[in-house]
Each structure stands twice: as structure tokens, then as C-alpha cells.
C-alpha positions, -999 to +999 in steps of 0.1 A: -014-543-065-048-537-075-055-513-104-085-499-108-097-503-148-107-478-171-131-505-187-157-481-187-146-456-207-136-484-239-150-472-273-166-509-284-134-512-305-113-515-281-132-533-259-132-558-284-094-560-278-096-559-241-116-592-244-088-601-269-067-597-245-079-608-210-091-643-232-056-652-248-031-646-220-056-668-194-034-697-191-011-691-215+012-663-195+028-671-161+016-654-132+029-627-110+049-637-082+042-612-047+079-604-042+098-618-071+118-593-084+111-575-115+148-577-134+174-602-118+200-610-144+213-637-117+186-659-121+189-671-155+154-694-153+132-656-151+156-642-179+143-672-201+109-671-189+106-634-202+117-639-237+093-675-239+067-647-225+073-620-252+074-648-279+038-664-263+024-628-272+042-619-300+021-654-311-016-640-296-010-607-319-005-589-288+035-576-293+040-545-295+008-527-290+021-495-308+041-501-328+039-499-367+018-530-381+045-527-415+072-539-385+050-569-368+029-545-342-003-537-341-002-498-349-025-497-324-026-460-291-015-455-265-049-469-254-045-492-259-017-498-245-028-491-215-060-514-215-036-540-221-017-532-191-047-531-173-057-570-184-019-585-180-012-573-140-022-612-132+008-616-152+044-616-155+053-600-187+088-599-205+102-570-185+141-583-195+136-574-221+126-536-216+154-519-241+140-537-270+107-520-266+119-485-241+148-475-263+160-498-290+127-494-310+120-457-306+159-451-318+148-476-346+119-461-357+132-427-359+167-433-377+174-472-388+169-480-424+134-497-439+161-527-445+171-529-408+137-519-395+118-546-412+144-569-400+150-563-363+121-551-350+096-579-353+131-607-342+124-583-307+084-582-308+092-624-312+117-623-284+144-633-306+170-609-294+174-588-260+199-560-267+218-538-249+226-502-248+264-499-247+269-462-240+289-450-212+320-453-206+350-455-174+364-428-185+339-404-189+315-400-159+281-384-170+296-365-204+283-390-228+297-369-260+330-369-245+337-409-246+367-426-261+356-456-275+368-457-315+363-471-344+379-476-378+376-491-413+399-518-416+391-534-450+356-524-456+348-534-420+343-511-394+361-526-358+357-513-320+376-505-299+375-492-265+353-501-228+314-499-218+303-498-181+269-502-161+249-518-195+221-533-175+222-573-188+252-568-210+258-609-202+224-624-216+223-597-245+227-614-281+228-578-297+236-540-283+236-503-300+272-496-292+280-453-299+317-448-314+338-419-321+348-422-359+360-391-368+383-372-336+390-342-355+349-331-357+341-317-323+327-337-299+293-341-306+300-346-339+323-372-353+296-398-333+285-430-349+258-457-334+265-494-346+249-525-343+273-548-326+266-583-315+276-599-278+288-631-283+319-626-309+354-627-309+370-594-290+343-590-273+351-593-234+315-588-207+323-589-172+293-586-146+299-556-119+286-566-086+278-537-067+274-531-029+239-547-024+251-578-039+236-568-077+250-579-107+223-563-135+258-541-147+284-546-166+313-536-180+326-544-217+361-541-233+363-546-270+394-554-292+383-551-330+350-557-320+334-556-358+300-540-362+273-557-378+254-530-389+251-483-391+218-470-375+216-437-390+247-416-411+286-424-399+293-389-380+258-387-371+255-406-338+243-374-318+215-374-332+207-410-324+221-407-292+197-382-283+166-397-298+177-432-273+183-406-237+148-391-247+132-427-252+147-439-217+142-404-199+103-414-210+105-450-199+122-438-167+097-413-158+061-437-173+071-470-155+098-487-176+081-517-165+046-520-191+022-533-169+031-529-137+005-503-120+032-474-117+033-473-163-007-475-154-030-442-151-054-451-122-078-432-100-065-438-068-027-441-050-009-471-044+006-463-011+040-485-012+040-509+020+078-513+025+081-486+050+055-494+070+061-536+072+101-521+084+093-507+107+067-529+120+090-559+120+117-537+136+096-531+168+097-490+159+063-483+142+051-467+171+079-442+177+079-402+162+103-408+142+094-441+122+061-425+118+073-393+102+102-416+078+065-437+073+051-406+063+072-388+041+080-418+020+041-426+015+037-391+000+067-389-019+057-423-038+021-407-045+037-371-059+062-390-083+029-412-098+014-374-099+041-361-120+045-391-141+013-396-154+005-349-161+038-357-180+027-393-201-006-377-202+002-350-217+025-355-239-002-382-247-031-350-258-002-328-272-006-304-241+028-310-235+058-310-255+085-343-254+108-327-236+083-327-205+098-362-202+131-351-187+118-332-162+096-362-154+128-385-150+142-358-126+119-361-105+111-400-104+148-402-095+154-372-073+124-385-053+129-420-051+168-409-037+148-394-009+130-417-005+161-446-004+180-425+019+148-423+044+143-459+042+182-462+046+180-440+083+145-461+089+167-498+090+197-482+103+220-515+113+197-542+092+200-520+067+240-531+056+243-559+079+228-596+072+201-614+093+219-638+125+225-667+115+190-692+108+174-656+111+156-645+080+164-607+064+138-581+074+113-584+044+106-542+048+139-537+025+137-533+000+163-527-030+174-486-029+190-469-055+217-443-042+224-425-075+209-417-107+229-428-145+194-441-160+192-413-193+217-394-180+230-387-147+208-351-126+237-328-134+229-335-170+193-336-170+190-306-152+213-292-180+189-304-205+161-292-192+171-261-189+187-255-227+161-279-244+122-273-223+131-240-215+152-226-237+178-207-219+212-202-232+240-234-228+262-241-201+296-224-208+322-250-215+352-258-244+338-239-280+318-261-294+340-259-331+369-275-312+377-307-328+381-333-303+412-342-301+427-305-297+400-306-261+427-314-227+417-342-212+433-365-184+435-388-211+459-394-238+450-370-271+427-390-294+452-396-330 
């Protein structure tokens, strides 16, 4: 993928940073391989490569571009991060560690104690740990704050019991953020606490989930008296921490999750996706009217998705748009991607659900598509968040916010 660099806009200091990054990365980072997935948790060698890549960036003084210096970062601006991404285009970066810098570091900067920041943020920038976020639950649907995983203190330790699901990379993660209910006598948005947990310990069972498309990126965890390592924020103050977590995820999803990938960089032109064109040609339907309509619409959707994300990102950086615009961009991205997935499924027809003939090769234009949305909240929850926090509309009617959680009617046994 070609990217038009913005070197002509560099200040002397920014240009010096660009040249340093360019010189250091040459020959030290793995090359970007066309067609290689950004993230594939089944490919353990690729996960290990990303761990090592993060360490290389740390050794070169290029880890944590915008992270404050006192926590191991460079303390530079978003502009420097853009420059870094432009110079990193020929290389593969540590994309399996996306949760670290897209979610966990923003959460820690906002809510962790000074000791926690000093201990854990540099370790993430060195690539010592991969972090998971354990939020969704099998019984919760889109109602995150209705979670029933519980934590209780015994002999001075916090022990967690329950189950989490849709945890990206849970099997390969070292640490996790786990939201649990610590006081069911408080209303549902209160009585929650954010815990730090070690993913490999007695009582923690992690099971990868095989999706219908064959991928195994998500996991489910079963926690049986899992001991929490520490608390982020205050006991029963987890709602504020989780809100920061979700906001960070939405912002990262809207601007481009993978640092250094074209979608995450501001650019002068829109890259035309070649997947629909390639697929139509391979299936021999490129000249049909319907195929041409589909290809054109997918290209337009991709352009619109990028423009919305860029507009939101630039507005937040410039202070002309509030941070809540991230929810708007995130919803737009998922909605447009879903429509594009529907179109690509129609174009692929039977080839989209069947394997290649014996001895044959699969159609290369059929890419992974997502027909659902859970990252940063479902589309329904995002619409509520946008209406209430971005547009200032009244809250949706629901159970009284002052009703204790253990008195709410649920399809599960009452919490005690």
C-alpha cells in the first residue's frame, strides 16, 4: 500500500525524528508481507515476532511515541506518531499488542496509581506483556454494566468467580483487565471494580472459540477463585474506569487499530480496495451489471469510512470536536463495514461459504468479513451513548438507576 508522506510539513525537529526513525527501523524490523494478516492468534510464530518487534522499538527509543517520558515513552505529539507511522509503512509492527497501547495504557494513564504506571507501562512498551480486556460476559449481551462476575475479599485477597467471553487473544495474553461486581447491594453502574489479573494462574481456564469463518481470535475464560493482582481506580469505582476503556477502544477502532497501517494515517488520497475487483474477476463476473454495482458501492463505502475517521481524528487533535465524536466515527465505521460485508457476501455467492475444489485454491479476493459488532460496544449501545453523551439527549427509559443490582429482575439467580 502506498502512502503519500507529509514530510514537506515537518518542522526541523520533526524531520530529525523522521530521519532517526527511518534509520533505526531499516534492517531491524520484519518486512510487511502482502496478504499477511495484521492479527492471527493461531499463528504463534507471528505473535512471538510481534513481541520481539516491540522490544526492538523499545531498544531504538521508538516505543510509546505519545506516552509521557516518566513512564518510558517519548512524550511527543500525535504529529510525531503520524510521522512514525509513515516511516513504518514498509515494516510489520507489533500489532498483536494492540490492546496494550490502544486500551490499557490510556486506562492506566487516567486511573492507575503512580506506582502502577511506573511498573506496568514501561513493561508494555518493552513488549514484556500482552494484555487482554475481560469485559463481556455470556449472560450480559450488550449490557456490560449488568455483569455478574463477582469478586470478594477473603483473608486480604480479592478472589474472582465468573466467566468472560469475546476476549481477543486471551490464550496468548499475560495480563488482563477484568471488571467484576464487588457490591451487588449498590445500583448496577456502581458496585463494580476494575482488577488486574494474571492470565496464567490456578483457577483461570482459557478456551479459544472457533468462529464460523474458522478463526480463533476470541476466547472465553472461566474464573474459579482467581486471585486479583491489583485494583485500578477505586473499589466500587470501576464504572469510571470501564467508561475510559470503552472510549479508548472506540477511538482506536475509528481511527485505525493497527498503528502504521494506511487506515490509521492521515493522507491526501483514498486507497481503492482491490478485494472486490479481484474477487469479481476471479469469479468471472466482472462485466456483469450487478457485480459492477457492488464493486462501486464497496469502494465508495471504504472511502466514506476513511473520511469520517480522519475528520473525527483531526477534529479531536485540533480541539474543534469533543472526544465523544469517537463514538460517532466508531459507529460509522462498523455500519459501513457491515454493509460492505453484506455486499461482498452477495458477490462471492456459494464461494463465500464453501472451500475450494479438491486440489484447487480459494478465491484470493474473499477476505475476512465481520457481520456483527462488539468492539467498544454493540451498535445499539453506541447509538445510546452518542445520543446521551454526544448529543445531550435524555437517557433511555430503564430500571431505576438507584435500584440495588441484587433487586433487579434478571434471568439469572439473584446476586447475593
